[in-house]
C-alpha positions as CSV (number, residue, x, y, z in Angstrom):
1,M,7.9,-15.0,3.6
2,S,7.0,-14.3,7.2
3,T,4.0,-12.4,8.6
4,P,4.4,-10.2,11.6
5,P,2.5,-11.7,14.6
6,N,0.5,-8.6,15.2
7,T,-0.8,-8.1,11.6
8,E,-4.5,-8.3,12.5
9,E,-3.9,-6.0,15.5
10,F,-2.2,-3.5,13.2
11,Y,-5.1,-3.5,10.8
12,A,-7.6,-3.1,13.6
13,K,-5.8,-0.1,14.9
14,L,-5.4,1.4,11.4
15,K,-9.1,1.0,10.8
16,V,-9.9,2.9,14.0
17,Q,-7.5,5.7,13.0
18,L,-8.9,5.9,9.5
19,E,-12.5,6.1,10.8
20,E,-11.5,8.9,13.2
21,T,-9.4,11.0,10.9
22,A,-11.3,11.2,7.6
23,A,-14.8,11.4,6.2
24,W,-15.3,8.6,3.7
25,P,-14.9,8.3,0.7
26,S,-11.5,10.0,1.0
27,E,-8.1,10.4,-0.7
28,Y,-5.6,8.0,0.8
29,L,-1.8,7.8,0.3
30,Y,-0.2,4.4,0.3
31,K,3.5,4.0,0.5
32,F,5.4,0.9,-0.3
33,I,9.1,0.0,-0.5
34,V,10.3,-2.9,-2.6
35,K,13.7,-4.1,-3.8
36,S,14.2,-2.5,-7.2
37,D,12.5,-5.1,-9.4
38,S,10.3,-3.9,-12.3
39,K,8.0,-7.0,-12.0
40,K,7.2,-6.1,-8.3
41,I,6.6,-2.4,-9.2
42,A,4.4,-3.5,-12.1
43,K,2.4,-5.7,-9.7
44,I,1.7,-2.8,-7.3
45,E,0.6,-0.7,-10.3
46,A,-1.7,-3.4,-11.5
47,I,-3.3,-3.7,-8.1
48,F,-4.4,-0.1,-8.3
49,D,-5.1,-0.1,-12.0
50,N,-8.4,1.4,-13.2
51,M,-8.9,3.2,-9.9
52,G,-7.7,6.7,-10.9
53,A,-4.6,6.3,-8.8
54,V,-1.7,8.7,-9.1
55,I,1.5,6.6,-8.7
56,N,4.9,8.0,-8.0
57,I,8.0,5.8,-8.2
58,N,11.4,6.8,-6.8
59,A,14.6,4.7,-6.6
60,S,16.8,4.9,-3.6
61,K,20.1,6.7,-3.9
62,N,22.0,3.5,-4.6
63,G,19.2,2.0,-6.7
64,K,18.7,-1.1,-4.5
65,Y,15.2,-0.2,-3.3
66,T,12.3,1.6,-4.9
67,S,9.5,3.5,-3.1
68,V,6.1,3.5,-4.6
69,S,3.5,6.1,-3.5
70,V,-0.1,5.6,-4.5
71,N,-2.6,8.4,-4.0
72,V,-6.1,7.1,-4.7
73,R,-9.7,7.8,-3.6
74,M,-11.0,5.0,-1.4
75,K,-14.6,4.4,-0.3
76,T,-14.1,3.0,3.2
77,P,-11.4,2.2,5.8
78,D,-12.1,-1.5,5.0
79,A,-11.3,-0.9,1.3
80,V,-8.0,0.7,2.4
81,I,-7.0,-2.3,4.5
82,E,-8.1,-4.7,1.8
83,K,-5.6,-3.1,-0.6
84,Y,-2.8,-3.3,1.9
85,K,-3.6,-7.0,2.4
86,E,-3.7,-7.6,-1.4
87,V,-0.3,-6.0,-1.9
88,A,1.2,-7.9,1.0
89,E,-0.2,-11.2,-0.3
90,K,0.9,-10.7,-3.9
91,I,4.3,-9.1,-3.6
92,E,7.0,-10.9,-1.6
93,G,9.2,-8.7,0.6
94,V,7.1,-5.5,0.2
95,I,7.2,-3.0,3.1
96,S,4.1,-1.0,3.7
97,L,4.4,2.3,5.4
């Protein structure tokens, strides 16, 4: 598993965008893509468990990949970023959009 070299830079930019575009706490929509694997999808669901998240799961046309959208109320931009980091750390091969 490789980490893009500009990960921290990406999160720093995201934090600035989040601070400028929303009043916190706010609804936030996460989007992830994983290879279609029920264990990986379950791990994403577990990360957002007990948060009141609305989770939508859609398989790609050929069924090889699955998109997972998570709409959840987050308290701060830092909390949003922490969830992205948690998903990236716990789920190999996940793509965060």
